[in-house]
Every structure is written in C-alpha cells, then in structure tokens.
ROFILO-908623 format. One record per residue: z negated, x negated, y of N, C-alpha, C in turn; residue in three letters. Coordinates in steps of 0.001 Angstrom, whole numbers, plus 524288, in hexadecimal, padded with zeros to 5 digits. Each point is the difference from the previous one (the first is absolute). Layout:
<drenfis>
+-------+-------+-------+-------+-------+-------+-------+-------+-------+------+
!   n.w !   n.u !   n.v !  ca.w !  ca.u !  ca.v !   c.w !   c.u !   c.v ! resn !
+-------+-------+-------+-------+-------+-------+-------+-------+-------+------+
!     Z !     X !     Y !     Z !     X !     Y !     Z !     X !     Y !  Ala !
...
+-------+-------+-------+-------+-------+-------+-------+-------+-------+------+
</drenfis>
This chain:
<drenfis>
+-------+-------+-------+-------+-------+-------+-------+-------+-------+------+
!   n.w !   n.u !   n.v !  ca.w !  ca.u !  ca.v !   c.w !   c.u !   c.v ! resn !
+-------+-------+-------+-------+-------+-------+-------+-------+-------+------+
! D0B75 ! E5D58 ! CA668 ! 804CB ! 7FD79 ! 801C7 ! 7FECC ! 7FBB6 ! 803EC !  Met !
! 7FBED ! 800F5 ! 80332 ! 7FE96 ! 7FC24 ! 803F3 ! 7FE0C ! 7FAF6 ! 7FD76 !  Arg !
! 7FD3C ! 80083 ! 7FB98 ! 7FE02 ! 7FB68 ! 7FD40 ! 80483 ! 7FCE6 ! 7FDB3 !  Ile !
! 803CC ! 802AD ! 7FDD7 ! 80485 ! 7FD53 ! 7FDB1 ! 80300 ! 7FD09 ! 8043C !  Ile !
! 800AD ! 80276 ! 80484 ! 802AC ! 7FD56 ! 80451 ! 7FCEE ! 7FB35 ! 801C4 !  Lys !
! 7FAC7 ! 8006F ! 80027 ! 7FCBE ! 7FB96 ! 8018A ! 80071 ! 7FB7C ! 7FC29 !  Gly !
! 7FFD6 ! 8012B ! 7FAF9 ! 80084 ! 7FBEE ! 7FBFE ! 80563 ! 7FD84 ! 80054 !  Val !
! 80400 ! 8032D ! 800AC ! 80557 ! 7FE03 ! 80084 ! 80081 ! 7FC6D ! 804C4 !  Phe !
! 7FD90 ! 8018F ! 80451 ! 8004B ! 7FCE6 ! 804CB ! 7FD31 ! 7FACB ! 7FF62 !  Ala !
! 7FBC6 ! 7FFEB ! 7FD00 ! 7FD12 ! 7FB1E ! 7FF3F ! 802DB ! 7FC63 ! 7FC39 !  Val !
! 80241 ! 8022A ! 7FBDF ! 80252 ! 7FCBB ! 7FBEC ! 8058D ! 7FE28 ! 80127 !  Leu !
! 802DD ! 802D3 ! 8032E ! 80566 ! 7FE77 ! 8013C ! 80035 ! 7FE3A ! 805AC !  Val !
! 800E5 ! 7FAF2 ! 800E4 ! 80022 ! 7FE15 ! 80567 ! 80430 ! 802C3 ! 8033A !  Pro !
! 7FE65 ! 80225 ! 80478 ! 80394 ! 802A1 ! 80390 ! 80073 ! 805DA ! 7FF1A !  Gly !
! 7FE26 ! 801F2 ! 7FB94 ! 80096 ! 80591 ! 7FECF ! 7FCBD ! 80361 ! 803B1 !  Ala !
! 7FB7B ! 7FE20 ! 80178 ! 7FCB3 ! 80301 ! 80399 ! 8029C ! 800C2 ! 80541 !  Gly !
! 802AA ! 7FBF6 ! 801CF ! 802C7 ! 8007A ! 804F4 ! 8047B ! 803ED ! 7FF88 !  Lys !
! 8029D ! 7FFFD ! 7FB97 ! 8042A ! 803CE ! 7FF36 ! 7FDD5 ! 8058C ! 7FFDA !  Leu !
! 7FB80 ! 800B8 ! 7FD77 ! 7FD99 ! 80533 ! 7FFC6 ! 7FE3C ! 801DA ! 80561 !  Leu !
! 7FEB0 ! 7FC4F ! 80380 ! 7FE6B ! 80163 ! 80556 ! 804AA ! 80017 ! 803BA !  Arg !
! 804B1 ! 7FFC2 ! 7FDD1 ! 804E6 ! 80056 ! 802EC ! 800E8 ! 7FB69 ! 803B5 !  Lys !
! 7FE1F ! 7FB6A ! 7FE6F ! 8012A ! 7FB28 ! 802D5 ! 803F6 ! 7FD11 ! 7FCA1 !  Lys !
! 804C9 ! 801EA ! 80037 ! 80400 ! 7FE5E ! 7FC4E ! 80199 ! 7FA4F ! 80091 !  Tyr !
! 800A4 ! 7FE12 ! 804C1 ! 801E1 ! 7FAA8 ! 800B5 ! 7FC0B ! 7FC05 ! 7FDF9 !  Leu !
! 7FB18 ! 8007A ! 801A1 ! 7FC24 ! 7FC2F ! 7FE3C ! 7FEF0 ! 8009D ! 7FA2A !  Ser !
! 80011 ! 804BC ! 7FDF4 ! 7FF4C ! 800D0 ! 7FA65 ! 80469 ! 7FD92 ! 7FCE2 !  Gly !
! 804BD ! 800CB ! 801CC ! 80480 ! 7FDBE ! 7FD49 ! 7FFDA ! 7FA0A ! 80043 !  Ala !
! 7FE60 ! 7FDDA ! 8046B ! 7FFB9 ! 7FA46 ! 80074 ! 7FC0A ! 7FDBF ! 7FC23 !  Met !
! 7FB86 ! 8027A ! 7FF79 ! 7FC04 ! 7FE0E ! 7FC5B ! 801F4 ! 80072 ! 7FA60 !  Val !
! 8025F ! 80464 ! 7FEAF ! 80202 ! 800B5 ! 7FAAB ! 80443 ! 7FC0A ! 7FECA !  Ile !
! 803A7 ! 7FF41 ! 80392 ! 80449 ! 7FC4C ! 7FF19 ! 7FDE9 ! 7FA6D ! 7FF90 !  Val !
! 7FC6C ! 7FE7C ! 80367 ! 7FDC6 ! 7FAC0 ! 7FFCF ! 7FD21 ! 7FF1B ! 7FAE3 !  Leu !
! 7FCB3 ! 803AD ! 7FE6D ! 7FD01 ! 7FF5B ! 7FB36 ! 80390 ! 7FFEF ! 7FB35 !  Trp !
! 803F4 ! 8036A ! 7FFF7 ! 803AD ! 80029 ! 7FB98 ! 80326 ! 7FAF7 ! 7FFAE !  Thr !
! 801CB ! 7FDFA ! 8046F ! 80305 ! 7FB1C ! 7FFFE ! 7FCA6 ! 7FB7C ! 7FE14 !  Ala !
! 7FB25 ! 7FFBC ! 801B9 ! 7FC8C ! 7FBD2 ! 7FE2B ! 7FEE0 ! 8007F ! 7FA2F !  Leu !
! 7FF3E ! 804CE ! 7FE23 ! 7FF04 ! 800D4 ! 7FA67 ! 804C0 ! 7FE69 ! 7FCC2 !  Ala !
! 804AA ! 8016D ! 801CD ! 804B8 ! 7FE86 ! 7FD1D ! 800CC ! 7FA1D ! 8000C !  Gln !
! 7FF07 ! 7FD87 ! 8046C ! 8008E ! 7FA52 ! 8004A ! 7FC1B ! 7FD54 ! 7FC60 !  Ala !
! 7FB3C ! 801EE ! 7FFC6 ! 7FC0E ! 7FDA2 ! 7FC96 ! 80183 ! 800A2 ! 7FA43 !  Tyr !
! 801B9 ! 804AC ! 7FE8A ! 8018B ! 800F5 ! 7FA8B ! 804B6 ! 7FCAE ! 7FE93 !  Ile !
! 803BB ! 7FFA4 ! 80386 ! 804AC ! 7FCD6 ! 7FF04 ! 7FE99 ! 7FA3E ! 7FF67 !  Leu !
! 7FC9A ! 7FE03 ! 80366 ! 7FE7B ! 7FA80 ! 7FFA8 ! 7FCA6 ! 7FEEC ! 7FB2F !  Leu !
! 7FD1C ! 803E2 ! 7FE21 ! 7FCFF ! 7FF51 ! 7FB34 ! 803A7 ! 7FFD3 ! 7FB4A !  Lys !
! 80427 ! 8032A ! 80018 ! 803AF ! 80023 ! 7FBA6 ! 8039B ! 7FB46 ! 80007 !  Ala !
! 801E1 ! 7FE9A ! 80499 ! 803A5 ! 7FB9C ! 80082 ! 7FD9E ! 7FC1A ! 803C7 !  Ile !
! 7FE4E ! 7FBA8 ! 7FE19 ! 7FDBE ! 7FC12 ! 8036F ! 80440 ! 7FBFB ! 80144 !  Thr !
! 80243 ! 80048 ! 804AB ! 80409 ! 7FC2F ! 80165 ! 7FDA4 ! 7FA96 ! 800DF !  Pro !
! 8030F ! 7FC22 ! 7FEC6 ! 7FE14 ! 7FAAC ! 800C5 ! 80008 ! 7FEC5 ! 805D5 !  Ser !
! 7FC76 ! 7FCB8 ! 8019D ! 7FFA5 ! 7FE7A ! 80577 ! 7FCEE ! 803D2 ! 8034F !  Gly !
! 7FDF6 ! 80430 ! 7FDA2 ! 7FCE8 ! 803CF ! 802E2 ! 7FA80 ! 7FDCC ! 800D0 !  Leu !
! 7FE13 ! 8001B ! 804D2 ! 7FAB8 ! 7FDF3 ! 800E1 ! 7FBFB ! 802EC ! 7FCB8 !  Pro !
! 7FBE1 ! 7FD46 ! 7FE89 ! 7FC11 ! 8021D ! 7FC78 ! 7FCC3 ! 8045C ! 80284 !  Ile !
! 7FFC6 ! 80029 ! 8051B ! 7FCAF ! 803D1 ! 802B4 ! 802A4 ! 80549 ! 800D6 !  Tyr !
! 804F2 ! 800A4 ! 7FE79 ! 802D2 ! 804E1 ! 800FC ! 7FDB8 ! 80486 ! 7FCD1 !  Val !
! 7FEF2 ! 7FF21 ! 7FAEF ! 7FDCA ! 80430 ! 7FCB8 ! 7FAC5 ! 801E9 ! 8021C !  His !
! 7FC33 ! 7FC7A ! 800FC ! 7FB01 ! 801E5 ! 80218 ! 80082 ! 8027D ! 80566 !  Pro !
! 8039D ! 7FE0D ! 8032C ! 800AB ! 80236 ! 80537 ! 8021C ! 80590 ! 7FFB3 !  Ala !
! 803C7 ! 800F0 ! 7FC91 ! 80216 ! 8054A ! 7FF52 ! 7FBD3 ! 803AB ! 7FDD6 !  Leu !
! 7FD0A ! 7FE14 ! 7FC2B ! 7FBD3 ! 8033B ! 7FDC9 ! 7FBDA ! 8013C ! 8041D !  Leu !
! 7FEA2 ! 7FC1D ! 80334 ! 7FC22 ! 800EA ! 80427 ! 8020F ! 803F1 ! 803F9 !  Ala !
! 804F8 ! 7FFB4 ! 8014A ! 80249 ! 803C2 ! 803AD ! 7FFEB ! 80586 ! 7FDB8 !  Ala !
! 80155 ! 80087 ! 7FAFF ! 7FFE3 ! 80528 ! 7FD7C ! 7FA7F ! 80245 ! 7FFF1 !  Leu !
! 7FC50 ! 7FCD1 ! 7FE6E ! 7FA9A ! 801DD ! 7FFAC ! 7FDDF ! 80151 ! 80562 !  Val !
! 80132 ! 7FCD6 ! 803EC ! 7FDEF ! 80106 ! 8053C ! 8025E ! 804F4 ! 8025B !  Ser !
! 804FE ! 800F7 ! 7FF2E ! 8026B ! 804CD ! 801F1 ! 7FD9A ! 804BA ! 7FD3B !  Ile !
! 7FF4E ! 7FFA2 ! 7FAE2 ! 7FDAA ! 80447 ! 7FD10 ! 7FA68 ! 80100 ! 801C6 !  Phe !
! 7FCF4 ! 7FBD4 ! 800A1 ! 7FA86 ! 80098 ! 80197 ! 7FF96 ! 80230 ! 8058A !  Ala !
! 80339 ! 7FE03 ! 8038E ! 7FFDC ! 801ED ! 80560 ! 80172 ! 805C9 ! 80031 !  Ala !
! 803F8 ! 8017C ! 7FD09 ! 80188 ! 80583 ! 7FFC6 ! 7FB93 ! 80351 ! 7FDD3 !  Asn !
! 7FD94 ! 7FE36 ! 7FBC3 ! 7FBCC ! 80309 ! 7FD99 ! 7FB70 ! 800B4 ! 803C3 !  Ala !
! 7FE68 ! 7FBDF ! 802A7 ! 7FB9C ! 80052 ! 803A6 ! 80149 ! 8039E ! 80491 !  Val !
! 804A6 ! 7FF71 ! 8023F ! 80176 ! 80345 ! 8046F ! 80074 ! 805BF ! 7FE7B !  Leu !
! 801FB ! 80111 ! 7FB65 ! 80072 ! 8056E ! 7FE44 ! 7FAAB ! 80260 ! 7FEE7 !  Glu !
! 7FC79 ! 7FD05 ! 7FDA1 ! 7FABB ! 801FE ! 7FF0B ! 7FD44 ! 8011F ! 8052E !  Val !
! 8009A ! 7FC8D ! 803D8 ! 7FDB9 ! 800F0 ! 80528 ! 8024E ! 804E4 ! 80287 !  Leu !
! 80510 ! 800B5 ! 7FF6E ! 80290 ! 8049F ! 80234 ! 7FDFC ! 804F9 ! 7FD5A !  His !
! 7FF7B ! 7FFE2 ! 7FAD6 ! 7FE07 ! 8048F ! 7FD28 ! 7FA59 ! 8012C ! 80184 !  Leu !
! 7FCD7 ! 7FBF0 ! 800BD ! 7FA8F ! 800CD ! 8019B ! 7FFB3 ! 8024F ! 80578 !  Ala !
! 8035F ! 7FE3F ! 80384 ! 80017 ! 8021F ! 8054E ! 8019C ! 805C2 ! 7FFF2 !  Arg !
! 803C6 ! 80159 ! 7FCB8 ! 80194 ! 8057E ! 7FF8C ! 7FB98 ! 8035B ! 7FDCD !  Asp !
! 7FD39 ! 7FDF8 ! 7FC24 ! 7FBA5 ! 802ED ! 7FDB1 ! 7FBA8 ! 800CB ! 80400 !  Ala !
! 7FEEA ! 7FBEF ! 80313 ! 7FBFF ! 80067 ! 8040C ! 80189 ! 80400 ! 80422 !  Arg !
! 804F1 ! 80010 ! 8016E ! 801D6 ! 803B9 ! 803EF ! 7FF96 ! 8059B ! 7FDFF !  Ala !
! 80142 ! 800D5 ! 7FB07 ! 7FFA2 ! 8054C ! 7FDEB ! 7FA4F ! 801B1 ! 7FF81 !  Ser !
! 7FC69 ! 7FC4F ! 7FEE1 ! 7FA73 ! 80158 ! 7FFD9 ! 7FE08 ! 80165 ! 8056C !  Gln !
! 801DD ! 7FD41 ! 80401 ! 7FE73 ! 80139 ! 8055B ! 801B2 ! 8056E ! 80196 !  Gly !
! 804BB ! 8017E ! 7FE6F ! 801E6 ! 80542 ! 80121 ! 7FCB4 ! 8040B ! 7FD1E !  Glu !
! 7FE88 ! 7FEC8 ! 7FB2F ! 7FCCF ! 8039B ! 7FCEA ! 7FA90 ! 80078 ! 80267 !  Arg !
! 7FDCA ! 7FBB6 ! 801D3 ! 7FAD9 ! 8001C ! 8027A ! 80021 ! 8036C ! 804DA !  Leu !
! 80405 ! 7FF7C ! 80320 ! 80079 ! 80334 ! 804BB ! 80061 ! 805CC ! 7FEA0 !  Asp !
! 802DB ! 80139 ! 7FBDD ! 80098 ! 80578 ! 7FE5D ! 7FAC2 ! 8023C ! 7FE25 !  Glu !
! 7FD36 ! 7FD0D ! 7FCCE ! 7FAF8 ! 801DA ! 7FDFC ! 7FC16 ! 80081 ! 80476 !  Val !
! 80003 ! 7FC37 ! 8039D ! 7FC6A ! 80039 ! 80471 ! 80113 ! 804C5 ! 8036D !  Tyr !
! 804EA ! 80121 ! 800FB ! 8013C ! 80486 ! 80351 ! 7FE78 ! 8051A ! 7FD4F !  Ser !
! 8009D ! 8004A ! 7FACE ! 7FE3F ! 804B0 ! 7FD2B ! 7FA16 ! 8007F ! 80036 !  Arg !
! 7FD37 ! 7FB96 ! 7FFA2 ! 7FA45 ! 8001C ! 80049 ! 7FE36 ! 801A5 ! 8056F !  Ala !
! 802A0 ! 7FE0C ! 80401 ! 7FEA1 ! 8017D ! 80559 ! 800E1 ! 805D9 ! 800DF !  Leu !
! 80448 ! 80200 ! 7FDED ! 80117 ! 80595 ! 8006A ! 7FBCF ! 80332 ! 7FD3C !  Thr !
! 7FE72 ! 7FE39 ! 7FB55 ! 7FBED ! 802C2 ! 7FD19 ! 7FACF ! 7FFCD ! 802EF !  Ala !
! 7FEB6 ! 7FB89 ! 8025A ! 7FB1C ! 7FF79 ! 802EC ! 7FFF6 ! 80399 ! 804C0 !  Phe !
! 80456 ! 80023 ! 802D3 ! 80046 ! 8033F ! 804AF ! 80001 ! 805D8 ! 7FEB7 !  Leu !
! 801DC ! 8015D ! 7FB5E ! 7FFEC ! 80580 ! 7FE7A ! 7FADC ! 80188 ! 7FD63 !  Ser !
! 7FC5D ! 7FC4B ! 7FF8C ! 7FAD2 ! 8013F ! 7FDEA ! 7FF7B ! 7FF6F ! 7FA20 !  Gly !
! 803F2 ! 7FE0D ! 7FD66 ! 7FFD1 ! 7FF32 ! 7FA55 ! 7FDF7 ! 7FA7A ! 7FEF3 !  Glu !
! 7FAE6 ! 7FF44 ! 8009D ! 7FDB6 ! 7FAC4 ! 7FFC9 ! 80030 ! 7FD9B ! 7FA89 !  His !
! 7FF3D ! 8031F ! 7FBF8 ! 80025 ! 7FDE5 ! 7FAA7 ! 80583 ! 7FE12 ! 7FEA8 !  Ala !
! 803ED ! 802FB ! 80193 ! 8056D ! 7FE66 ! 7FF08 ! 8014D ! 7FB11 ! 8031A !  Lys !
! 7FE21 ! 7FFC6 ! 804DB ! 800E9 ! 7FB5F ! 8033A ! 7FD64 ! 7FB3A ! 7FD9A !  Ala !
! 7FB50 ! 800B2 ! 7FDC8 ! 7FD3E ! 7FBA3 ! 7FD8E ! 8030B ! 7FDF3 ! 7FB4C !  Asp !
! 8021B ! 8037D ! 7FCCD ! 80319 ! 7FE5B ! 7FB75 ! 804FD ! 7FD2B ! 801B6 !  Glu !
! 8028C ! 80205 ! 80401 ! 804C0 ! 7FD6C ! 801EF ! 7FEC1 ! 7FAA1 ! 80246 !  Leu !
! 7FB8A ! 7FF8E ! 80293 ! 7FE80 ! 7FAE7 ! 80231 ! 7FE84 ! 7FC25 ! 7FBBD !  Leu !
! 7FDDD ! 801E7 ! 7FBAE ! 7FF06 ! 7FC8A ! 7FB86 ! 80527 ! 7FDC8 ! 7FE02 !  Lys !
! 803F4 ! 80356 ! 7FFCF ! 80532 ! 7FE3F ! 7FE5B ! 80232 ! 7FC09 ! 803E1 !  Thr !
! 7FF6B ! 8010C ! 80503 ! 801FB ! 7FC64 ! 803FF ! 7FD34 ! 7FAC9 ! 7FFA8 !  Ala !
! 7FAEF ! 80016 ! 7FF1B ! 7FD16 ! 7FB17 ! 7FFA2 ! 80102 ! 7FD2F ! 7FADF !  Leu !
! 801E2 ! 802C1 ! 7FC0E ! 80190 ! 7FD44 ! 7FB35 ! 8051B ! 7FD0A ! 800D6 !  Ser !
! 80336 ! 801D9 ! 803AA ! 804D3 ! 7FD36 ! 80157 ! 7FEB6 ! 7FB31 ! 80342 !  Ile !
! 7FCD9 ! 800B8 ! 8040E ! 7FE5D ! 7FBAC ! 80365 ! 7FA4D ! 800EB ! 80172 !  Asp !
! 7FC7A ! 7FD37 ! 7FD57 ! 7FA72 ! 80100 ! 800CA ! 7FDE0 ! 7FD93 ! 80500 !  Asn !
! 80335 ! 7FD6E ! 8030C ! 7FE4D ! 7FDA4 ! 804EA ! 8026A ! 802AA ! 804BF !  Leu !
! 80262 ! 8047F ! 7FF44 ! 8028A ! 802C0 ! 8044D ! 7FBE1 ! 8027C ! 8038B !  Asp !
! 7FF6F ! 7FE14 ! 804DD ! 7FBE0 ! 8020A ! 80365 ! 800B2 ! 805BF ! 80172 !  Pro !
! 804C5 ! 801D7 ! 80066 ! 800E7 ! 80588 ! 80143 ! 7FDBE ! 80381 ! 7FBB9 !  Asp !
! 8012C ! 7FEB3 ! 7FB1A ! 7FE04 ! 80317 ! 7FB9F ! 7FA11 ! 7FF8E ! 7FF94 !  Ser !
! 7FDED ! 7FB56 ! 800FF ! 7FA52 ! 7FF4D ! 7FFC8 ! 7FD41 ! 80344 ! 8042A !  Leu !
! 8022F ! 80004 ! 804BD ! 7FD95 ! 8030F ! 80433 ! 80033 ! 805D2 ! 7FECE !  Phe !
! 8047C ! 801D6 ! 7FE25 ! 80072 ! 80590 ! 7FEBB ! 7FC75 ! 80165 ! 7FB6B !  Leu !
! 7FF7A ! 7FC79 ! 7FC45 ! 7FC78 ! 80111 ! 7FB93 ! 7FA5C ! 80058 ! 801EF !  Arg !
! 7FE96 ! 7FCD7 ! 803D9 ! 7FAC9 ! 8005B ! 80252 ! 7FF44 ! 80545 ! 802B2 !  Ala !
! 803F5 ! 801D0 ! 802B7 ! 7FFA9 ! 80515 ! 80299 ! 7FF7A ! 80471 ! 7FC0E !  Gln !
! 802E2 ! 7FF8A ! 7FBAF ! 7FFA5 ! 803F8 ! 7FBE5 ! 7FA93 ! 7FFEC ! 7FD8C !  Val !
! 7FDF2 ! 7FB54 ! 7FEFE ! 7FAC2 ! 7FF99 ! 7FDB5 ! 7FBE9 ! 80255 ! 803AA !  Ala !
! 80095 ! 7FF11 ! 8050C ! 7FC58 ! 80248 ! 803C6 ! 80072 ! 805F2 ! 80007 !  Ala !
! 804BF ! 801FE ! 7FF9A ! 800BF ! 805AE ! 7FFED ! 7FDC7 ! 80268 ! 7FB04 !  Ala !
! 7FFFB ! 7FD0D ! 7FBBC ! 7FDC7 ! 801E8 ! 7FB1B ! 7FA15 ! 7FF3F ! 7FFC7 !  Leu !
! 7FDB4 ! 7FDA4 ! 8040D ! 7FA60 ! 7FF3E ! 8003B ! 7FE1A ! 7FB07 ! 7FD62 !  Gly !
! 8036A ! 7FC75 ! 7FEB5 ! 7FE9C ! 7FB11 ! 7FD66 ! 7FFD9 ! 7FBAC ! 8041C !  Lys !
! 7FBAC ! 7FFC2 ! 802D3 ! 7FF93 ! 7FC81 ! 80480 ! 7FFBF ! 7FA3E ! 7FE6A !  Lys !
! 7FD5E ! 7FEC7 ! 7FBB1 ! 7FFC5 ! 7FA84 ! 7FE43 ! 8056A ! 7FE08 ! 7FE8F !  Arg !
! 802F0 ! 8033E ! 7FD34 ! 80554 ! 7FE80 ! 7FE8B ! 80365 ! 7FF6A ! 804DE !  Arg !
! 7FF43 ! 80370 ! 803C0 ! 80303 ! 7FFB7 ! 804DF ! 7FEDB ! 7FAE0 ! 802D8 !  Ala !
! 7FAFD ! 7FE86 ! 80051 ! 7FEA0 ! 7FB02 ! 80287 ! 8026C ! 7FB62 ! 7FD25 !  Arg !
! 7FFEC ! 8003B ! 7FACF ! 8023F ! 7FBB8 ! 7FCE8 ! 805D5 ! 7FF7F ! 80111 !  Arg !
! 802CD ! 80467 ! 8002D ! 805A0 ! 7FFCD ! 8011D ! 8010F ! 7FE37 ! 8059C !  Phe !
! 7FCA5 ! 80182 ! 803A1 ! 800B9 ! 7FE41 ! 8056D ! 7FF30 ! 7FA22 ! 80078 !  Leu !
! 7FC0C ! 7FDE9 ! 7FD42 ! 7FF2C ! 7FA4E ! 8001D ! 8049B ! 7FD24 ! 7FD87 !  Arg !
! 801F5 ! 80222 ! 7FBAE ! 80480 ! 7FD97 ! 7FD6A ! 804D0 ! 80048 ! 80387 !  Lys !
! 8009F ! 80462 ! 802A7 ! 80461 ! 8008F ! 803A1 ! 7FF8C ! 7FC0B ! 80469 !  Cys !
! 7FB4F ! 7FF4D ! 80214 ! 7FF21 ! 7FC32 ! 80431 ! 80144 ! 7FA7D ! 7FE1C !  Arg !
! 7FE95 ! 7FEC5 ! 7FB26 ! 80101 ! 7FACA ! 7FDE5 ! 805D3 ! 7FEE1 ! 7FF5B !  Asp !
! 80308 ! 803F7 ! 7FE8B ! 80588 ! 7FF26 ! 7FEE4 ! 803A4 ! 801B7 ! 8046A !  Phe !
! 7FDD0 ! 801AF ! 80455 ! 80326 ! 8017E ! 8048B ! 8010D ! 7FB1F ! 8033F !  Asp !
! 80403 ! 7FD16 ! 7FE99 ! 80127 ! 7FAFB ! 8027C ! 801D3 ! 80096 ! 805A4 !  Glu !
! 802A7 ! 80439 ! 80128 ! 80221 ! 800C3 ! 8053E ! 7FC1F ! 80294 ! 803BD !  Glu !
! 7FBA1 ! 801CD ! 7FDFE ! 7FC2A ! 802A6 ! 80347 ! 80196 ! 8057F ! 8017D !  Gly !
! 8036E ! 8024F ! 7FCFF ! 80221 ! 8052D ! 80126 ! 7FBC6 ! 8043C ! 7FFD6 !  Lys !
! 7FC55 ! 7FF86 ! 7FC5B ! 7FC13 ! 80403 ! 7FF2D ! 7FAA5 ! 7FE74 ! 80230 !  Trp !
! 7FFA6 ! 7FBEB ! 80313 ! 7FAF9 ! 7FDEC ! 801C1 ! 7FCB7 ! 80420 ! 802E1 !  Lys !
! 80237 ! 8027C ! 803DA ! 7FD1A ! 803DD ! 8030F ! 7FE9C ! 804B7 ! 7FCAE !  Trp !
! 803BE ! 801D4 ! 7FCCE ! 7FF10 ! 80499 ! 7FCC5 ! 7FBB8 ! 7FEEE ! 7FBF2 !  Glu !
! 7FFF2 ! 7FB43 ! 7FDDB ! 7FBF9 ! 7FEA6 ! 7FC2D ! 7FAA5 ! 80005 ! 80294 !  Ile !
! 7FFAF ! 7FDAB ! 804A2 ! 7FAF5 ! 7FFD0 ! 802CC ! 7FE08 ! 8057C ! 80134 !  Ala !
! 8036C ! 80368 ! 801E3 ! 7FE42 ! 80550 ! 8015A ! 7FEAC ! 80323 ! 7FB12 !  Ser !
! 802C8 ! 7FF23 ! 7FBBE ! 7FECD ! 802C3 ! 7FB23 ! 7FAD6 ! 7FE1F ! 7FDB9 !  Ala !
! 7FEE9 ! 7FAF4 ! 80077 ! 7FAFA ! 7FDEC ! 7FE20 ! 7FB7A ! 80255 ! 8031B !  Met !
! 800BB ! 800BB ! 80517 ! 7FBE0 ! 80258 ! 80332 ! 7FEFA ! 805A5 ! 7FE71 !  Glu !
! 80420 ! 802E2 ! 7FEB4 ! 7FF62 ! 80576 ! 7FE70 ! 7FD30 ! 80079 ! 7FAC4 !  Arg !
! 800C0 ! 7FC1F ! 7FC95 ! 7FD7E ! 8003F ! 7FAD7 ! 7FA5D ! 7FE45 ! 8009F !  Leu !
+-------+-------+-------+-------+-------+-------+-------+-------+-------+------+
</drenfis>
C-alpha cells in the first residue's frame, strides 16, 4: 500500500501533500495544475484569433515544470522517509547486538552486527562493537581491522580514546 501511495504522490501533482495532511498547499497545487491543463486543452481545441503565439508553449512549459517539480520533491520526500526508517532499524539492531554482547552471546551479537553493518557499513558504533565481539571471540586480527576502520570513519572522534586503549590491549 505504501508503494501505491508513493506512486500516486509522484504522478498526481499535489496528491503527496494531501496524503501528508497538508490540505491547503495540496489543494492549491492540484487546482493550479488542473486549471493549466484545462486551459492548454481548450486552447489546443479552439485557437482564438489574436492569441499570441507563445501562449501554447508557455502553458505546456508551466504544466511540465509543475509536474516535474512535484515528482522531484515527492521522490526526495520518499527517500528521506526511507532513510529515517533505516536509521530506526539500525538503532534497533544495534541495541539488540549490544544486549547480546553484554549477556555473553558473542556469536549472536556478531550476526546482529553483520546485519547492522549491511544497513550502514560506515557506522562507527557498530564497527567498534564488532571489534569488541571479534576480540571476545579470540579473532585479534579481525578486531584490529574493525578498530582501524572505526577510527577511519569516526568523524566526530567519539571513539578515539576507546580505540587507542583497545588497540593497546590487543
């Protein structure tokens, strides 16, 4: 159903705003696009004399630009929603992996961290925890590799001290 709503929102100008309960702006876009479409069809069927030559292309350009702008904005909105739901899923998988690691279920934590890294393979939190799990499983080379990768992708320096101390222990 979500896919059908997304396609409907992209193909019908203003429909996405209506689905997100932004009724005034959605109605304005629909009314504007419908009025321009009717004017273009009417002028194509009945060409009044004295009408400037640029009216037909101008109406067509307005219709196409409104449709294109709506399509681009709706696709961006759908992508942002998908990214947000993936972030929520990553947090859920990471918290389950952390729980498994703290309870001593290292193999289960490793599998959950593989899933988390398949969602976002540059997440420093998951990389650091995967290094800790690898160290607990006795795989020191893999742990060092994950710690180096975590250090490379830790832009904020959140894990800097922990990485240094973990490298010393290995």
